[in-house]
C-alpha positions in Angstrom: -5.3 -11.7 10.8 -2.3 -10.1 9.1 -2.2 -6.3 9.0 0.0 -4.9 6.2 1.2 -1.3 6.4 2.9 0.7 3.7 4.4 4.2 4.2 5.8 5.9 1.2 6.9 9.2 -0.4 7.0 9.9 -4.1 9.9 11.5 -6.0 9.9 15.4 -6.1 9.6 15.1 -9.9 6.3 13.2 -9.8 3.7 15.3 -11.4 0.2 15.8 -10.0 -1.4 13.7 -12.7 1.0 10.8 -12.1 0.6 11.1 -8.3 -3.2 11.0 -8.5 -3.2 8.2 -11.0 -1.0 6.1 -8.7 -3.2 6.8 -5.7 -6.3 5.9 -7.7 -4.6 2.6 -8.8 -3.7 1.8 -5.2 -7.2 2.5 -4.0 -8.6 0.1 -6.6 -6.5 -2.9 -5.2 -9.4 -4.2 -3.1 -11.5 -4.6 -6.2 -8.9 -6.9 -7.7 -8.2 -8.7 -4.3 -11.6 -9.1 -2.6 -10.0 -10.9 0.4 -8.2 -7.6 1.2 -10.1 -6.0 4.1 -10.3 -2.6 5.8 -8.3 -0.9 3.1 -7.3 2.7 3.9 -5.0 5.1 2.1 -4.3 8.7 2.8 -1.8 11.6 3.0 0.3 11.9 6.2 -1.0 14.8 8.3 1.2 14.1 11.3 2.8 17.1 13.1 5.4 14.8 14.5 6.9 13.0 11.6 6.7 13.9 7.9 9.3 11.4 6.6 6.6 9.7 4.5 3.9 11.5 2.6 1.4 8.7 2.4 0.2 5.7 4.4 -1.7 2.6 3.3 -3.0 -0.2 5.4 -5.2 -3.3 5.0 -5.5 -6.8 6.3 -6.1 -10.3 5.2 -7.7 -12.9 7.4 -4.9 -15.5 6.8 -1.2 -15.2 6.1 -1.6 -17.4 3.0 -4.0 -14.8 1.5 -1.5 -12.0 2.1 1.3 -14.1 0.6 -0.9 -14.9 -2.4 -1.4 -11.1 -2.9 2.3 -10.2 -2.4 3.5 -12.9 -4.8 0.8 -12.5 -7.5 1.9 -11.6 -11.0 -0.2 -8.4 -10.9 1.3 -7.2 -7.7 4.9 -7.9 -8.8 4.3 -6.1 -12.1 2.5 -3.2 -10.5 5.3 -2.6 -8.0 8.0 -2.9 -10.7 6.3 -0.8 -13.4 3.9 1.7 -11.7 5.1 2.1 -8.1 8.9 1.9 -8.0 9.4 4.5 -10.9 7.7 7.2 -8.8 8.9 6.0 -5.4 11.4 8.1 -3.3 11.2 6.1 -0.1 9.1 3.4 1.5 8.7 1.3 4.6 6.6 -1.8 4.9 5.5 -3.5 8.1 3.3 -6.6 8.4 2.2 -7.9 11.7 -0.3 -10.4 13.1 -3.3 -9.0 14.9 -4.7 -11.3 17.6 -8.3 -11.7 18.5 -10.0 -9.7 15.7 -12.1 -11.2 12.9 
């Protein structure tokens, strides 16, 4: 199983309507990619580290499924046209989780 984690913050100039529309679009990803599992997205409420405002995580059973998502035309266009224009900073981590199905 491949766990994919995205931490991000939006630009200070991002308006509330644009912010909410982006979060709604991100939350709809599992509808487009039904092999995406255990999708979660939320605002960072940590008292220890506020570098990133949001976190998003999900997994795919197989690395090939994750790669198909990451290299899909929709994902590439979404990142380029919807996500990056509002993005201040991001960090991505993907790791293999053993023994869970």
